The first five atom37 places (N, CA, C, CB, O) and aatype in JSON, in Angstrom:
{
  "aatype": [20, 20, 20, 20, 20, 20, 20, 20, 20, 20, 20, 20, 20, 20, 20, 20, 20, 20, 20, 20, 20, 20, 20, 20, 20, 20, 20, 20, 20, 20, 20, 20, 20, 20, 20, 20, 20, 20, 20, 20, 20, 20, 20, 20, 20, 20, 20, 20, 20, 20, 20, 20, 20, 20, 20, 20, 20, 20, 20, 20, 20, 20, 20, 20, 20, 20, 20, 20, 20, 20, 20, 20, 20, 20, 20, 20, 20, 20, 20, 20, 20, 20, 20, 20, 20, 20, 20, 20, 20, 20, 20, 20, 20, 20, 20, 20, 20, 20, 20, 20, 20, 20, 20, 20, 20, 20, 20, 20, 20, 20, 20, 20, 20, 20, 20, 20, 20, 20, 20, 20, 20, 20, 20, 20, 20, 20, 20, 20, 20, 20, 20, 20, 20, 20, 20, 20, 20, 20, 20, 20, 20, 20, 20, 20, 20, 20, 20],
  "atom_mask": [
    [1, 1, 1, 1, 1],
    [1, 1, 1, 1, 1],
    [1, 1, 1, 1, 1],
    [1, 1, 1, 1, 1],
    [1, 1, 1, 1, 1],
    [1, 1, 1, 1, 1],
    [1, 1, 1, 1, 1],
    [1, 1, 1, 1, 1],
    [1, 1, 1, 1, 1],
    [1, 1, 1, 1, 1],
    [1, 1, 1, 1, 1],
    [1, 1, 1, 1, 1],
    [1, 1, 1, 1, 1],
    [1, 1, 1, 1, 1],
    [1, 1, 1, 1, 1],
    [1, 1, 1, 1, 1],
    [1, 1, 1, 1, 1],
    [1, 1, 1, 1, 1],
    [1, 1, 1, 1, 1],
    [1, 1, 1, 1, 1],
    [1, 1, 1, 1, 1],
    [1, 1, 1, 1, 1],
    [1, 1, 1, 1, 1],
    [1, 1, 1, 1, 1],
    [1, 1, 1, 1, 1],
    [1, 1, 1, 1, 1],
    [1, 1, 1, 1, 1],
    [1, 1, 1, 1, 1],
    [1, 1, 1, 1, 1],
    [1, 1, 1, 1, 1],
    [1, 1, 1, 1, 1],
    [1, 1, 1, 1, 1],
    [1, 1, 1, 1, 1],
    [1, 1, 1, 1, 1],
    [1, 1, 1, 1, 1],
    [1, 1, 1, 1, 1],
    [1, 1, 1, 1, 1],
    [1, 1, 1, 1, 1],
    [1, 1, 1, 1, 1],
    [1, 1, 1, 1, 1],
    [1, 1, 1, 1, 1],
    [1, 1, 1, 1, 1],
    [1, 1, 1, 1, 1],
    [1, 1, 1, 1, 1],
    [1, 1, 1, 1, 1],
    [1, 1, 1, 1, 1],
    [1, 1, 1, 1, 1],
    [1, 1, 1, 1, 1],
    [1, 1, 1, 1, 1],
    [1, 1, 1, 1, 1],
    [1, 1, 1, 1, 1],
    [1, 1, 1, 1, 1],
    [1, 1, 1, 1, 1],
    [1, 1, 1, 1, 1],
    [1, 1, 1, 1, 1],
    [1, 1, 1, 1, 1],
    [1, 1, 1, 1, 1],
    [1, 1, 1, 1, 1],
    [1, 1, 1, 1, 1],
    [1, 1, 1, 1, 1],
    [1, 1, 1, 1, 1],
    [1, 1, 1, 1, 1],
    [1, 1, 1, 1, 1],
    [1, 1, 1, 1, 1],
    [1, 1, 1, 1, 1],
    [1, 1, 1, 1, 1],
    [1, 1, 1, 1, 1],
    [1, 1, 1, 1, 1],
    [1, 1, 1, 1, 1],
    [1, 1, 1, 1, 1],
    [1, 1, 1, 1, 1],
    [1, 1, 1, 1, 1],
    [1, 1, 1, 1, 1],
    [1, 1, 1, 1, 1],
    [1, 1, 1, 1, 1],
    [1, 1, 1, 1, 1],
    [1, 1, 1, 1, 1],
    [1, 1, 1, 1, 1],
    [1, 1, 1, 1, 1],
    [1, 1, 1, 1, 1],
    [1, 1, 1, 1, 1],
    [1, 1, 1, 1, 1],
    [1, 1, 1, 1, 1],
    [1, 1, 1, 1, 1],
    [1, 1, 1, 1, 1],
    [1, 1, 1, 1, 1],
    [1, 1, 1, 1, 1],
    [1, 1, 1, 1, 1],
    [1, 1, 1, 1, 1],
    [1, 1, 1, 1, 1],
    [1, 1, 1, 1, 1],
    [1, 1, 1, 1, 1],
    [1, 1, 1, 1, 1],
    [1, 1, 1, 1, 1],
    [1, 1, 1, 1, 1],
    [1, 1, 1, 1, 1],
    [1, 1, 1, 1, 1],
    [1, 1, 1, 1, 1],
    [1, 1, 1, 1, 1],
    [1, 1, 1, 1, 1],
    [1, 1, 1, 1, 1],
    [1, 1, 1, 1, 1],
    [1, 1, 1, 1, 1],
    [1, 1, 1, 1, 1],
    [1, 1, 1, 1, 1],
    [1, 1, 1, 1, 1],
    [1, 1, 1, 1, 1],
    [1, 1, 1, 1, 1],
    [1, 1, 1, 1, 1],
    [1, 1, 1, 1, 1],
    [1, 1, 1, 1, 1],
    [1, 1, 1, 1, 1],
    [1, 1, 1, 1, 1],
    [1, 1, 1, 1, 1],
    [1, 1, 1, 1, 1],
    [1, 1, 1, 1, 1],
    [1, 1, 1, 1, 1],
    [1, 1, 1, 1, 1],
    [1, 1, 1, 1, 1],
    [1, 1, 1, 1, 1],
    [1, 1, 1, 1, 1],
    [1, 1, 1, 1, 1],
    [1, 1, 1, 1, 1],
    [1, 1, 1, 1, 1],
    [1, 1, 1, 1, 1],
    [1, 1, 1, 1, 1],
    [1, 1, 1, 1, 1],
    [1, 1, 1, 1, 1],
    [1, 1, 1, 1, 1],
    [1, 1, 1, 1, 1],
    [1, 1, 1, 1, 1],
    [1, 1, 1, 1, 1],
    [1, 1, 1, 1, 1],
    [1, 1, 1, 1, 1],
    [1, 1, 1, 1, 1],
    [1, 1, 1, 1, 1],
    [1, 1, 1, 1, 1],
    [1, 1, 1, 1, 1],
    [1, 1, 1, 1, 1],
    [1, 1, 1, 1, 1],
    [1, 1, 1, 1, 1],
    [1, 1, 1, 1, 1],
    [1, 1, 1, 1, 1],
    [1, 1, 1, 1, 1],
    [1, 1, 1, 1, 1],
    [1, 1, 1, 1, 1],
    [1, 1, 1, 1, 1]
  ],
  "atom_positions": [
    [[117.64, 100.61, 124.42], [116.34, 101.15, 124.18], [115.36, 100.01, 123.96], [116.35, 102.12, 122.97], [115.62, 99.09, 123.18]],
    [[114.22, 100.05, 124.65], [113.2, 99.01, 124.5], [112.46, 99.23, 123.2], [112.22, 99.01, 125.69], [112.1, 100.36, 122.88]],
    [[112.23, 98.16, 122.43], [111.49, 98.33, 121.18], [110.04, 98.68, 121.46], [111.56, 97.05, 120.32], [109.5, 98.28, 122.5]],
    [[109.42, 99.41, 120.57], [108.0, 99.71, 120.71], [107.21, 98.44, 120.48], [107.56, 100.82, 119.74], [107.73, 97.47, 119.92]],
    [[105.96, 98.45, 120.92], [105.12, 97.28, 120.73], [105.0, 96.92, 119.26], [103.74, 97.5, 121.32], [105.16, 95.76, 118.88]],
    [[104.72, 97.93, 118.42], [104.53, 97.66, 117.0], [105.79, 97.05, 116.38], [104.15, 98.94, 116.25], [105.7, 96.1, 115.61]],
    [[106.95, 97.59, 116.72], [108.2, 97.05, 116.17], [108.39, 95.6, 116.6], [109.4, 97.9, 116.63], [108.78, 94.76, 115.79]],
    [[108.12, 95.32, 117.86], [108.28, 93.94, 118.35], [107.28, 93.0, 117.68], [108.11, 93.88, 119.87], [107.63, 91.88, 117.31]],
    [[106.05, 93.46, 117.52], [105.04, 92.62, 116.89], [105.37, 92.36, 115.42], [103.66, 93.26, 117.0], [105.27, 91.23, 114.95]],
    [[105.76, 93.4, 114.71], [106.1, 93.22, 113.3], [107.33, 92.34, 113.15], [106.35, 94.57, 112.63], [107.4, 91.52, 112.23]],
    [[108.3, 92.51, 114.02], [109.48, 91.66, 113.95], [109.1, 90.2, 114.17], [110.53, 92.09, 115.0], [109.61, 89.31, 113.48]],
    [[108.21, 89.96, 115.11], [107.79, 88.58, 115.37], [107.06, 87.99, 114.16], [106.89, 88.52, 116.61], [107.14, 86.79, 113.92]],
    [[106.35, 88.83, 113.41], [105.58, 88.34, 112.27], [106.39, 88.27, 110.98], [104.39, 89.2, 112.05], [106.15, 87.38, 110.16]],
    [[107.34, 89.19, 110.8], [107.96, 89.3, 109.48], [109.41, 88.89, 109.41], [107.84, 90.68, 109.0], [109.96, 88.78, 108.32]],
    [[110.05, 88.67, 110.53], [111.47, 88.34, 110.49], [111.75, 87.0, 111.15], [112.27, 89.42, 111.17], [112.41, 86.95, 112.19]],
    [[111.27, 85.9, 110.57], [111.5, 84.6, 111.19], [112.94, 84.13, 110.98], [110.52, 83.56, 110.63], [113.18, 83.13, 110.31]],
    [[113.89, 84.88, 111.55], [115.29, 84.58, 111.32], [115.82, 83.5, 112.27], [116.11, 85.83, 111.47], [116.77, 82.78, 111.93]],
    [[115.23, 83.38, 113.43], [115.74, 82.39, 114.37], [115.38, 80.99, 113.91], [115.2, 82.65, 115.78], [114.38, 80.79, 113.21]],
    [[116.17, 80.04, 114.3], [115.9, 78.64, 113.95], [114.55, 78.21, 114.53], [117.02, 77.71, 114.47], [113.81, 77.45, 113.91]],
    [[114.24, 78.72, 115.73], [112.97, 78.39, 116.37], [111.8, 78.87, 115.51], [112.9, 79.02, 117.77], [110.86, 78.12, 115.26]],
    [[111.86, 80.13, 115.06], [110.77, 80.68, 114.27], [110.67, 79.96, 112.93], [110.97, 82.19, 114.05], [109.56, 79.7, 112.45]],
    [[111.8, 79.64, 112.32], [111.77, 78.96, 111.03], [111.12, 77.59, 111.17], [113.18, 78.83, 110.45], [110.39, 77.16, 110.28]],
    [[111.39, 76.91, 112.26], [110.81, 75.59, 112.47], [109.3, 75.68, 112.7], [111.48, 74.9, 113.65], [108.58, 74.7, 112.47]],
    [[108.81, 76.84, 113.17], [107.4, 76.99, 113.5], [106.56, 77.5, 112.34], [107.26, 77.92, 114.67], [105.33, 77.48, 112.44]],
    [[107.16, 77.96, 111.24], [106.39, 78.44, 110.1], [105.59, 77.29, 109.51], [107.3, 79.07, 109.03], [106.06, 76.16, 109.47]],
    [[104.4, 77.6, 109.06], [103.52, 76.56, 108.56], [102.84, 75.87, 109.74], [104.3, 75.53, 107.69], [102.85, 76.4, 110.85]],
    [[102.28, 74.72, 109.51], [101.62, 74.0, 110.59], [100.36, 74.72, 111.04], [102.56, 73.83, 111.77], [99.72, 75.43, 110.26]],
    [[100.0, 74.53, 112.28], [98.79, 75.09, 112.85], [98.92, 76.61, 113.0], [98.49, 74.44, 114.2], [99.87, 77.09, 113.64]],
    [[97.99, 77.38, 112.44], [98.04, 78.84, 112.48], [97.97, 79.35, 113.91], [96.91, 79.43, 111.65], [98.71, 80.26, 114.28]],
    [[97.09, 78.79, 114.72], [96.95, 79.24, 116.12], [98.24, 79.06, 116.9], [95.82, 78.48, 116.81], [98.63, 79.93, 117.68]],
    [[98.92, 77.95, 116.69], [100.2, 77.72, 117.36], [101.25, 78.7, 116.88], [100.69, 76.27, 117.13], [102.05, 79.21, 117.66]],
    [[101.25, 78.96, 115.58], [102.19, 79.93, 115.02], [101.99, 81.3, 115.65], [102.03, 80.01, 113.49], [102.96, 81.96, 116.02]],
    [[100.74, 81.74, 115.77], [100.44, 83.05, 116.36], [100.82, 83.08, 117.83], [98.93, 83.39, 116.19], [101.36, 84.08, 118.32]],
    [[100.56, 82.0, 118.55], [100.95, 81.95, 119.97], [102.47, 82.06, 120.11], [100.46, 80.63, 120.62], [102.96, 82.76, 121.0]],
    [[103.2, 81.39, 119.24], [104.66, 81.47, 119.28], [105.15, 82.86, 118.91], [105.28, 80.44, 118.33], [106.1, 83.37, 119.5]],
    [[104.5, 83.5, 117.92], [104.87, 84.86, 117.53], [104.61, 85.84, 118.67], [104.1, 85.29, 116.26], [105.41, 86.74, 118.91]],
    [[103.5, 85.66, 119.36], [103.18, 86.52, 120.51], [104.24, 86.35, 121.6], [101.77, 86.19, 121.07], [104.71, 87.34, 122.16]],
    [[104.61, 85.12, 121.89], [105.64, 84.87, 122.9], [106.96, 85.52, 122.5], [105.83, 83.36, 123.12], [107.67, 86.07, 123.34]],
    [[107.29, 85.45, 121.21], [108.53, 86.06, 120.73], [108.46, 87.58, 120.84], [108.81, 85.65, 119.28], [109.46, 88.22, 121.2]],
    [[107.31, 88.18, 120.53], [107.15, 89.63, 120.66], [107.33, 90.06, 122.11], [105.77, 90.07, 120.14], [108.02, 91.04, 122.38]],
    [[106.71, 89.34, 123.02], [106.84, 89.67, 124.45], [108.3, 89.5, 124.9], [105.9, 88.78, 125.3], [108.82, 90.33, 125.65]],
    [[108.94, 88.44, 124.45], [110.34, 88.22, 124.81], [111.24, 89.33, 124.27], [110.82, 86.87, 124.27], [112.32, 89.58, 124.81]],
    [[110.79, 90.0, 123.2], [111.57, 91.09, 122.61], [111.11, 92.46, 123.09], [111.48, 91.03, 121.1], [111.47, 93.48, 122.5]],
    [[110.31, 92.5, 124.16], [109.98, 93.77, 124.79], [108.57, 94.28, 124.62], [110.87, 94.77, 124.29], [108.26, 95.34, 125.15]],
    [[107.7, 93.57, 123.92], [106.32, 94.02, 123.77], [105.58, 93.9, 125.09], [105.6, 93.22, 122.67], [105.81, 92.96, 125.85]],
    [[104.71, 94.84, 125.36], [103.88, 94.79, 126.55], [102.96, 93.56, 126.45], [103.04, 96.1, 126.7], [102.25, 93.41, 125.46]],
    [[102.96, 92.69, 127.46], [102.17, 91.45, 127.38], [100.67, 91.68, 127.15], [102.35, 90.67, 128.64], [100.05, 90.93, 126.39]],
    [[100.09, 92.68, 127.78], [98.65, 92.93, 127.61], [98.35, 93.41, 126.19], [98.15, 93.97, 128.64], [97.37, 92.98, 125.58]],
    [[99.18, 94.3, 125.66], [98.99, 94.77, 124.29], [99.21, 93.63, 123.3], [99.95, 95.95, 123.98], [98.48, 93.51, 122.31]],
    [[100.21, 92.81, 123.56], [100.47, 91.67, 122.68], [99.29, 90.71, 122.67], [101.74, 90.93, 123.11], [98.92, 90.2, 121.62]],
    [[98.71, 90.48, 123.83], [97.55, 89.59, 123.92], [96.41, 90.12, 123.05], [97.08, 89.44, 125.38], [95.82, 89.36, 122.29]],
    [[96.11, 91.4, 123.17], [95.03, 91.99, 122.37], [95.34, 91.94, 120.88], [94.78, 93.44, 122.8], [94.49, 91.58, 120.07]],
    [[96.56, 92.31, 120.52], [96.94, 92.36, 119.11], [96.9, 90.97, 118.47], [98.34, 92.96, 118.95], [96.25, 90.77, 117.45]],
    [[97.59, 90.02, 119.08], [97.69, 88.69, 118.47], [96.36, 87.94, 118.52], [98.76, 87.87, 119.18], [96.09, 87.1, 117.65]],
    [[95.51, 88.22, 119.52], [94.2, 87.58, 119.59], [93.3, 88.04, 118.44], [93.52, 87.88, 120.94], [92.36, 87.34, 118.06]],
    [[93.6, 89.21, 117.89], [92.75, 89.75, 116.81], [93.14, 89.22, 115.43], [92.82, 91.26, 116.81], [92.4, 89.43, 114.47]],
    [[94.27, 88.55, 115.31], [94.75, 88.11, 114.0], [93.97, 86.92, 113.47], [96.22, 87.75, 114.07], [93.61, 86.01, 114.21]],
    [[93.71, 86.96, 112.17], [93.02, 85.88, 111.49], [93.78, 85.51, 110.23], [91.56, 86.27, 111.15], [94.33, 86.38, 109.55]],
    [[93.81, 84.24, 109.91], [94.42, 83.79, 108.65], [93.48, 84.19, 107.52], [94.69, 82.24, 108.66], [92.27, 84.0, 107.62]],
    [[94.04, 84.72, 106.44], [93.22, 85.22, 105.33], [93.53, 84.42, 104.06], [93.48, 86.73, 105.09], [94.56, 84.64, 103.43]],
    [[92.64, 83.49, 103.69], [92.87, 82.68, 102.48], [92.97, 83.53, 101.22], [91.75, 81.67, 102.33], [93.65, 83.14, 100.27]],
    [[92.3, 84.69, 101.17], [92.37, 85.55, 99.99], [93.79, 86.1, 99.8], [91.37, 86.71, 100.11], [94.23, 86.31, 98.67]],
    [[94.5, 86.32, 100.89], [95.9, 86.78, 100.81], [96.76, 85.69, 100.15], [96.45, 87.14, 102.22], [97.59, 85.99, 99.3]],
    [[96.56, 84.45, 100.55], [97.33, 83.35, 99.97], [97.02, 83.19, 98.48], [97.04, 82.04, 100.71], [97.92, 82.95, 97.68]],
    [[95.75, 83.31, 98.12], [95.38, 83.21, 96.7], [96.03, 84.32, 95.89], [93.85, 83.25, 96.53], [96.56, 84.08, 94.8]],
    [[95.99, 85.54, 96.42], [96.6, 86.67, 95.71], [98.11, 86.49, 95.6], [96.28, 88.01, 96.43], [98.7, 86.78, 94.56]],
    [[98.73, 86.01, 96.65], [100.18, 85.81, 96.64], [100.57, 84.75, 95.6], [100.68, 85.39, 98.03], [101.54, 84.93, 94.86]],
    [[99.82, 83.68, 95.55], [100.13, 82.59, 94.62], [99.82, 82.94, 93.18], [99.37, 81.36, 95.02], [100.31, 82.29, 92.26]],
    [[99.0, 83.97, 92.96], [98.61, 84.36, 91.61], [99.54, 85.41, 91.0], [97.19, 84.89, 91.62], [99.28, 85.88, 89.89]],
    [[100.6, 85.78, 91.69], [101.5, 86.8, 91.18], [102.41, 86.2, 90.12], [102.34, 87.42, 92.32], [103.5, 85.71, 90.42]],
    [[101.96, 86.25, 88.89], [102.7, 85.67, 87.77], [104.0, 86.37, 87.46], [101.84, 85.67, 86.57], [104.88, 85.8, 86.81]],
    [[104.14, 87.62, 87.91], [105.36, 88.36, 87.6], [106.6, 87.68, 88.18], [105.26, 89.8, 88.13], [107.7, 87.84, 87.64]],
    [[106.44, 86.93, 89.26], [107.59, 86.27, 89.88], [108.01, 85.0, 89.14], [107.27, 85.94, 91.32], [109.02, 84.38, 89.49]],
    [[107.25, 84.61, 88.14], [107.61, 83.44, 87.35], [108.36, 83.83, 86.08], [106.36, 82.64, 87.0], [108.69, 82.97, 85.26]],
    [[108.63, 85.1, 85.93], [109.33, 85.59, 84.74], [110.83, 85.66, 85.02], [108.8, 86.98, 84.33], [111.24, 85.75, 86.17]],
    [[111.66, 85.61, 83.97], [113.09, 85.81, 84.15], [113.36, 87.18, 84.77], [113.84, 85.66, 82.81], [112.57, 88.11, 84.57]],
    [[114.46, 87.32, 85.51], [114.71, 88.55, 86.26], [114.7, 89.79, 85.37], [116.04, 88.45, 86.98], [114.13, 90.81, 85.76]],
    [[115.31, 89.74, 84.21], [115.38, 90.92, 83.34], [113.97, 91.37, 82.95], [116.22, 90.62, 82.07], [113.67, 92.57, 83.0]],
    [[113.11, 90.44, 82.57], [111.74, 90.79, 82.21], [110.98, 91.32, 83.43], [111.0, 89.57, 81.61], [110.26, 92.31, 83.34]],
    [[111.15, 90.65, 84.55], [110.53, 91.06, 85.81], [110.95, 92.48, 86.16], [110.9, 90.09, 86.95], [110.12, 93.33, 86.46]],
    [[112.26, 92.74, 86.13], [112.77, 94.05, 86.55], [112.34, 95.15, 85.59], [114.3, 94.01, 86.64], [112.07, 96.27, 86.02]],
    [[112.27, 94.87, 84.31], [111.83, 95.88, 83.34], [110.38, 96.3, 83.58], [112.0, 95.36, 81.91], [110.0, 97.44, 83.32]],
    [[109.57, 95.36, 84.07], [108.17, 95.69, 84.35], [108.02, 96.52, 85.61], [107.36, 94.42, 84.47], [107.06, 97.29, 85.73]],
    [[108.93, 96.37, 86.55], [108.78, 97.06, 87.84], [109.67, 98.29, 88.0], [109.07, 96.11, 88.94], [109.31, 99.22, 88.73]],
    [[110.8, 98.31, 87.35], [111.73, 99.42, 87.53], [111.57, 100.38, 86.36], [113.21, 98.9, 87.63], [111.78, 100.01, 85.2]],
    [[111.2, 101.61, 86.68], [111.03, 102.63, 85.66], [111.77, 103.89, 86.09], [109.52, 102.93, 85.41], [112.13, 104.05, 87.25]],
    [[111.99, 104.76, 85.14], [112.64, 106.04, 85.46], [111.81, 106.82, 86.47], [112.85, 106.89, 84.18], [112.35, 107.46, 87.38]],
    [[110.48, 106.76, 86.33], [109.59, 107.45, 87.26], [109.76, 106.9, 88.68], [108.13, 107.3, 86.8], [109.85, 107.67, 89.64]],
    [[109.81, 105.58, 88.82], [109.98, 104.99, 90.15], [111.34, 105.35, 90.75], [109.83, 103.47, 90.08], [111.45, 105.61, 91.95]],
    [[112.36, 105.37, 89.94], [113.7, 105.73, 90.42], [113.72, 107.18, 90.88], [114.76, 105.5, 89.31], [114.24, 107.49, 91.96]],
    [[113.15, 108.08, 90.08], [113.11, 109.49, 90.46], [112.27, 109.72, 91.71], [112.56, 110.33, 89.3], [112.63, 110.5, 92.58]],
    [[111.15, 109.04, 91.77], [110.29, 109.18, 92.96], [110.99, 108.61, 94.19], [108.93, 108.47, 92.75], [110.86, 109.15, 95.29]],
    [[111.73, 107.53, 94.01], [112.5, 106.95, 95.11], [113.54, 107.93, 95.63], [113.17, 105.66, 94.68], [113.72, 108.05, 96.85]],
    [[114.22, 108.6, 94.74], [115.2, 109.61, 95.16], [114.53, 110.72, 95.97], [115.92, 110.21, 93.93], [115.04, 111.16, 97.0]],
    [[113.36, 111.17, 95.48], [112.63, 112.23, 96.17], [112.17, 111.76, 97.56], [111.42, 112.68, 95.34], [112.27, 112.51, 98.53]],
    [[111.68, 110.53, 97.64], [111.22, 110.0, 98.93], [112.39, 109.78, 99.88], [110.46, 108.67, 98.73], [112.27, 110.02, 101.08]],
    [[113.52, 109.34, 99.35], [114.7, 109.16, 100.18], [115.14, 110.49, 100.79], [115.85, 108.54, 99.36], [115.54, 110.55, 101.95]],
    [[115.06, 111.54, 100.0], [115.43, 112.87, 100.5], [114.4, 113.39, 101.5], [115.58, 113.86, 99.33], [114.75, 113.91, 102.56]],
    [[113.12, 113.26, 101.15], [112.05, 113.76, 102.01], [112.07, 113.1, 103.38], [110.69, 113.52, 101.34], [111.86, 113.77, 104.4]],
    [[112.33, 111.8, 103.43], [112.29, 111.05, 104.68], [113.69, 110.64, 105.16], [111.42, 109.81, 104.52], [113.85, 109.61, 105.81]],
    [[114.68, 111.45, 104.82], [116.07, 111.14, 105.14], [116.28, 110.83, 106.63], [116.95, 112.3, 104.74], [116.94, 109.85, 106.97]],
    [[115.72, 111.64, 107.5], [115.91, 111.44, 108.94], [115.29, 110.12, 109.4], [115.31, 112.61, 109.74], [115.85, 109.42, 110.25]],
    [[114.15, 109.78, 108.84], [113.49, 108.52, 109.22], [114.32, 107.34, 108.74], [112.05, 108.45, 108.63], [114.52, 106.37, 109.48]],
    [[114.81, 107.4, 107.5], [115.65, 106.31, 106.99], [116.94, 106.19, 107.8], [115.97, 106.54, 105.5], [117.41, 105.08, 108.07]],
    [[117.53, 107.33, 108.21], [118.72, 107.29, 109.06], [118.42, 106.55, 110.35], [119.23, 108.72, 109.36], [119.21, 105.7, 110.79]],
    [[117.28, 106.86, 110.97], [116.92, 106.22, 112.24], [116.68, 104.72, 112.05], [115.66, 106.89, 112.83], [117.11, 103.92, 112.88]],
    [[115.99, 104.34, 110.98], [115.72, 102.92, 110.73], [117.03, 102.17, 110.51], [114.79, 102.74, 109.51], [117.23, 101.07, 111.04]],
    [[117.93, 102.77, 109.72], [119.22, 102.12, 109.48], [120.01, 101.96, 110.78], [120.05, 102.93, 108.48], [120.62, 100.91, 111.01]],
    [[119.99, 102.99, 111.62], [120.73, 102.94, 112.88], [120.12, 101.94, 113.86], [120.79, 104.32, 113.52], [120.84, 101.18, 114.51]],
    [[118.8, 101.94, 113.98], [118.14, 101.08, 114.97], [117.96, 99.64, 114.53], [116.79, 101.65, 115.31], [118.07, 98.73, 115.35]],
    [[117.7, 99.42, 113.24], [117.36, 98.08, 112.78], [118.35, 97.5, 111.77], [116.0, 98.1, 112.18], [118.3, 96.31, 111.46]],
    [[119.24, 98.34, 111.24], [120.24, 97.86, 110.3], [119.68, 97.55, 108.92], [120.89, 96.65, 110.85], [120.3, 96.81, 108.15]],
    [[118.52, 98.12, 108.59], [117.92, 97.88, 107.28], [118.23, 99.07, 106.38], [116.37, 97.66, 107.4], [117.94, 100.22, 106.72]],
    [[118.81, 98.78, 105.25], [119.21, 99.81, 104.3], [118.02, 100.54, 103.71], [120.03, 99.19, 103.18], [116.98, 99.93, 103.43]],
    [[118.16, 101.85, 103.53], [117.1, 102.64, 102.9], [116.82, 102.14, 101.48], [117.47, 104.13, 102.88], [115.68, 102.21, 101.02]],
    [[117.83, 101.65, 100.8], [117.61, 101.13, 99.45], [116.66, 99.95, 99.44], [118.93, 100.73, 98.83], [115.8, 99.85, 98.57]],
    [[116.82, 99.06, 100.4], [115.92, 97.91, 100.51], [114.51, 98.37, 100.83], [116.42, 96.92, 101.6], [113.54, 97.91, 100.21]],
    [[114.38, 99.28, 101.79], [113.06, 99.78, 102.16], [112.4, 100.53, 101.0], [113.16, 100.69, 103.37], [111.2, 100.37, 100.76]],
    [[113.17, 101.35, 100.29], [112.62, 102.08, 99.16], [112.16, 101.13, 98.06], [113.66, 103.05, 98.61], [111.13, 101.36, 97.43]],
    [[112.92, 100.07, 97.83], [112.53, 99.1, 96.8], [111.21, 98.42, 97.15], [113.63, 98.04, 96.61], [110.32, 98.3, 96.31]],
    [[111.09, 97.97, 98.4], [109.83, 97.35, 98.82], [108.67, 98.35, 98.76], [109.96, 96.76, 100.24], [107.58, 98.02, 98.31]],
    [[108.92, 99.57, 99.22], [107.9, 100.6, 99.22], [107.44, 100.88, 97.78], [108.43, 101.9, 99.88], [106.24, 101.04, 97.52]],
    [[108.39, 100.93, 96.85], [108.07, 101.17, 95.44], [107.25, 100.02, 94.86], [109.35, 101.36, 94.62], [106.21, 100.24, 94.25]],
    [[107.71, 98.81, 95.05], [107.09, 97.65, 94.41], [105.75, 97.28, 95.05], [108.02, 96.46, 94.45], [104.83, 96.87, 94.35]],
    [[105.65, 97.42, 96.35], [104.45, 96.96, 97.04], [103.32, 97.99, 97.04], [104.79, 96.61, 98.45], [102.15, 97.61, 97.0]],
    [[103.65, 99.3, 97.08], [102.58, 100.3, 97.17], [102.77, 101.47, 96.22], [102.48, 100.82, 98.58], [101.97, 102.41, 96.25]],
    [[103.8, 101.46, 95.38], [104.14, 102.59, 94.53], [104.25, 103.85, 95.39], [103.08, 102.79, 93.4], [103.66, 104.89, 95.09]],
    [[105.03, 103.71, 96.47], [105.28, 104.79, 97.44], [104.0, 105.28, 98.09], [105.99, 105.95, 96.76], [103.82, 106.49, 98.29]],
    [[103.12, 104.38, 98.42], [101.9, 104.72, 99.14], [100.71, 105.02, 98.25], [102.16, 105.88, 100.0], [99.61, 105.24, 98.77]],
    [[100.88, 105.04, 96.94], [99.77, 105.36, 96.04], [98.72, 104.24, 96.04], [100.29, 105.58, 94.61], [97.54, 104.51, 95.86]],
    [[99.15, 103.01, 96.24], [98.23, 101.88, 96.29], [98.28, 101.26, 97.69], [98.59, 100.82, 95.2], [99.33, 100.78, 98.12]],
    [[97.17, 101.29, 98.38], [97.12, 100.76, 99.74], [96.56, 99.36, 99.82], [96.31, 101.67, 100.6], [96.73, 98.68, 100.83]],
    [[95.9, 98.91, 98.77], [95.33, 97.57, 98.79], [94.07, 97.5, 99.61], [96.33, 96.59, 99.32], [93.63, 98.5, 100.18]],
    [[93.49, 96.31, 99.68], [92.25, 96.16, 100.42], [92.29, 95.0, 101.41], [91.1, 95.97, 99.45], [91.26, 94.49, 101.84]],
    [[93.51, 94.59, 101.76], [93.67, 93.54, 102.77], [93.95, 94.16, 104.13], [94.81, 92.57, 102.37], [94.57, 95.23, 104.21]],
    [[93.5, 93.52, 105.17], [93.88, 93.91, 106.52], [95.38, 93.63, 106.66], [93.04, 93.14, 107.62], [95.81, 92.49, 106.52]],
    [[96.16, 94.68, 106.93], [97.62, 94.55, 106.93], [98.12, 93.54, 107.96], [98.26, 95.9, 107.19], [98.95, 92.69, 107.63]],
    [[97.63, 93.62, 109.17], [98.1, 92.7, 110.21], [97.76, 91.25, 109.86], [97.49, 93.07, 111.57], [98.59, 90.36, 110.03]],
    [[96.54, 91.01, 109.37], [96.17, 89.65, 108.98], [96.99, 89.18, 107.79], [94.69, 89.57, 108.65], [97.38, 88.01, 107.74]],
    [[97.25, 90.06, 106.84], [98.07, 89.69, 105.67], [99.48, 89.32, 106.1], [98.11, 90.85, 104.64], [100.02, 88.32, 105.64]],
    [[100.09, 90.12, 106.98], [101.44, 89.82, 107.45], [101.48, 88.49, 108.22], [101.96, 90.95, 108.34], [102.39, 87.69, 108.04]],
    [[100.49, 88.28, 109.06], [100.44, 87.02, 109.81], [100.25, 85.83, 108.87], [99.3, 87.05, 110.85], [100.9, 84.8, 109.03]],
    [[99.36, 85.98, 107.9], [99.09, 84.9, 106.95], [100.34, 84.57, 106.13], [97.93, 85.28, 106.01], [100.7, 83.4, 106.0]],
    [[100.98, 85.58, 105.59], [102.18, 85.35, 104.77], [103.35, 84.83, 105.6], [102.58, 86.64, 104.05], [104.11, 83.98, 105.14]],
    [[103.49, 85.35, 106.81], [104.57, 84.85, 107.68], [104.36, 83.37, 108.01], [104.66, 85.68, 108.98], [105.3, 82.59, 108.0]],
    [[103.14, 83.0, 108.29], [102.81, 81.61, 108.59], [103.06, 80.73, 107.37], [101.35, 81.48, 109.06], [103.6, 79.64, 107.49]],
    [[102.66, 81.21, 106.21], [102.81, 80.44, 104.97], [104.29, 80.26, 104.65], [102.09, 81.14, 103.8], [104.62, 79.64, 103.64]]
  ]
}
């Protein structure tokens, strides 16, 4: 099955698992984006759509400042986890896992990513969608991937 454009683009931006991608992180942002676009196309993205998508990306210094200001990651794990893991989040995670069971099954089958990992990120990053933030998502992903 050919990956969708969005899946290929996100994979190119967020999963720098290859040695090639790891070597390209940092450095010149434009070169990084060009390499990510080439990787997306190599993984099945439509070249014209990839050109439009990657040409629109901009590095966002505010994203880097916000990322570097997250003091919670400088705390010991027990203190960190107590601040983020609550009974409410656990219960809501169970409800979301049940509500979106078929979607999580498909993601696990197609991409090999555990629903537990996805639920944890969903909980911590957006409180299950309650907080959407005010950053452009594509620019934030590109900026953080480059960094």
